[in-house]
N, C-alpha and C positions, 0 to 999 in steps of 0.2 A: 736653409730651405727645408721645409718639412716634406718628407717622402710620403707618397700615397701608398701605404701598406695596409692590405686588408687582413683582418684577423683570420688565421687558418681555420678556427672553429666555425666561423660564420660561412666560410667557403664550403666546408664539409657539410654543414647543415643544409645549405642551399642545394648541394649535389644530391642529398638524400631525399629531396622532395621532387626530383624529376622522375618521369615515367620510365626512362631507360634504366635508372637505378633499380626500381622495383621489378622491372622486366628481367634483369640479370639475376636478381635474388630469387625470383619465382622459378626461373629455369633451373637454377642450382638446387632449390628446394625440391622440385619435381624429380630430378635425377637422384638425389640422396634418399628421398622417401621411397622412390621406386625400387632402388637397389636394396634398401632395408626390407621392404615388403617381400621381394623375391627371396632374400636370404632366409626370412622367417617362414615363408609359406610354400616355396617350390619343392616339388618332389625331388629328393636328393638321391634316390636309388638309380643313379645313372650308370649305364653300361659303358665301361671305359673305352670300348671299341668305337662308340659313337661320339666320343668327347668333342671332336673337332669337325663334325659333319654339318653343324649349323642347326641341327634339330635333334631332339631327343627321341629315342625309340623306347616306347613303353613296353613293359613285359607282357601285359595282357590287355585285351579289349575291355575286360571287366574293370580294370584299373582306370582306364581312360573314362569310361562311363561314370564310374564312381566319383572321380575328380570333377567331371563336368556337372554332375548332379548336385555336388556339394559346393560348387562355385570356387574351385581352386585353379591356380594358373596352369596353363597348358602350353607346350612347345609345338609350333606348327610350321608348315612350309607351304609355298605357293608354286603353281605350275604355269608356265607360259605367260608370265606377267598378268595373269588373271587374278584379281584381288577380290572377287566375289565369292570364292570358295577357299577354305583353308583345309589342310590335310594333317592328320596326326599319324605318325608312324607307329606301327605295332610289331612286336617280335614275331617272326615266323615260327618260333617254338611254342607259341600260345596254342593250347588245345583247340580252341574255337577256330583259330586261323588254320591250323594243320588240317582240320576236317574239310576245309573248303579250298585249300591251296591248289593253285595251278602249278604243275611241276616246273615250268620254266621261270616262274616269278621269283624275284629275289628281294621284293619289298611288298609289305602289306600296309594298308592305311585306311583310316576312317575319314569321312568327309564332314566338314562343318560348313553350313550355309548361313547367310545372314542378310537381312534387309535393313539398310541404314535408317529407314523410316519407322521400323517396328520397335516399339518400346525405347525410343530415343531419349537419352539423358545426357546432360552436360554437367560436369563437376569440375570447377576451377579450370575450365578450358579443355579438359579431357572429355572426349565424346564416347558414349557407349550405345550399343543397340543389342537387340536380342539375337542370339545364335541358336541354331538347331543342329543336333548331332545325328547323322544318318545311322540307321540300324545295319546297313550292309557293309561288308568288308571288300575293299578293292585290292587288286594285285597288279603288279607291273614289273618289267625288267628295268633296272636303273638306266641302261643305255637308251631306252625308249622314252625316258622322262626328261623334261627340261625344267629343273628346279631353279626358279629365278629369285625367290625371296624367302627369308626366314623371319619368324616373329614369335613373341611371347603374348599369349592371351591373358589379360588381367581382368578379374571379375569386378562388377559393381555391386556392392552390398550396402544397403541402408539399414543399419542395425542388424536384425536377423532376416531382413527381407532380401530374397534373391530370386530373380525371375529370368535366369539364363542371359543376363546382360553382361557383355564383355567389351573391352577395347583391345586394340592391337598395338604393340610397340615393336616396330621392325628392327632388324639388325643394323639398318642405316639411320636409326633414331627417328624415322618418320612414324606417324601414328595413324590410327583409324580416323577418317574424316566422314562425318555424317551429314553435313549441311550444304554440300555442293553436289548437284545432280550429276551423276556419272563419275564422280571422283571419290574414291574410298581410301586413298593413301596420300599423306602429305605432312606438312610441318604442323606442330602443335599450335592450337589457337590459344591466345591469351584471353583471360576472363575479364571483360570490361567491368562487370559489376564488382569484382574483387579489387581491381585497381582503383575504382572510384571510392570504394569503402576505405582503402588504405590512404588515399590522397586526402580524404576528408578528416582522417585522424591526425594528419600532420599540422 
């Protein structure tokens, strides 16, 4: 009696044409390319004392403004589960900070605001919008703050064009969401157009 044995190559080929196969590959690609981009572009002048705080403390406000103006990644934190504003920690030793510092404060930070409908762009499922950096420096005591989230801000650049568009990748791997009203944090969206293009190539 002849056994009904399928060719392993045909089984493998059939698996590679499923949406779930491409979904897994795209997730892996996003993670690998994201980590590669961070390695190449992130500011490496990290203060060792801030290594495991969840956010980076930049040495000067000028450095933060320069990175933001040039479209470089930034390390930010969020307060009280409010994801409509992000905060960048700045060293209390910075001259501009010292001139304004409240004697009781032990943290200084700059504020970034964003509107998910302003300059919205989606690229392979990752969503970007325009961010604005405040000119004022804020001060607080650590025990009075409730830091609830950390994230890396990654810029969107099309060739040499940069118009203050960023996305957010949180420490729990959630990302910035721009297409749901009132929701700005969630799971990455998969790009339907990209999957359709890949499926048509098979």
